[in-house]
C-alpha positions, 0 to 999 in steps of 0.5 A, a space after each residue: 500500499 503506497 498511500 500512507 493514510 491507507 497503511 494499516 499501523 501496527 501500533 493500533 492495528 487500524 488505518 488512520 481513517 479508521 482510527 479517526 472514525 473511532 475517535 469521532 473525527 472522520 468528518 473533520 479536517 482540523 480541530 480547534 485547540 479546545 476540541 483537540 485538548 478534549 480529544 487528548 484529554 488534557 487542558 487547553 493550556 497543556 495543548 497549547 504548551 505542546 504546540 509551542 514546543 513542537 510536539 503538537 502539530 498546528 497551523 495558524 489561519 489568520 488568528 485562529 490556531 488549529 490542529 490538523 487531524 491527520 497530522 495530530 494522529 500521525 504525531 501520536 504514533 511516533 516514539 516519545 522523545 525524552 531529554 
């Protein structure tokens, strides 16, 4: 399978689309910081700290800070980096 979004990830046993669907995110391309914090079960402040330090992917659209769903799911599959 050449398309990364169709790849079944061994870590979770499902494709990114299936995982997004299980999380109720299948119809969303981006999340607000509040929505992303709710999905991750962290405070919005913690999420914004993660965005600031680069551990949570984000994009800025005007004054809005958004979290792209595919990038968020992929980032959760990466090995944690400890300093």
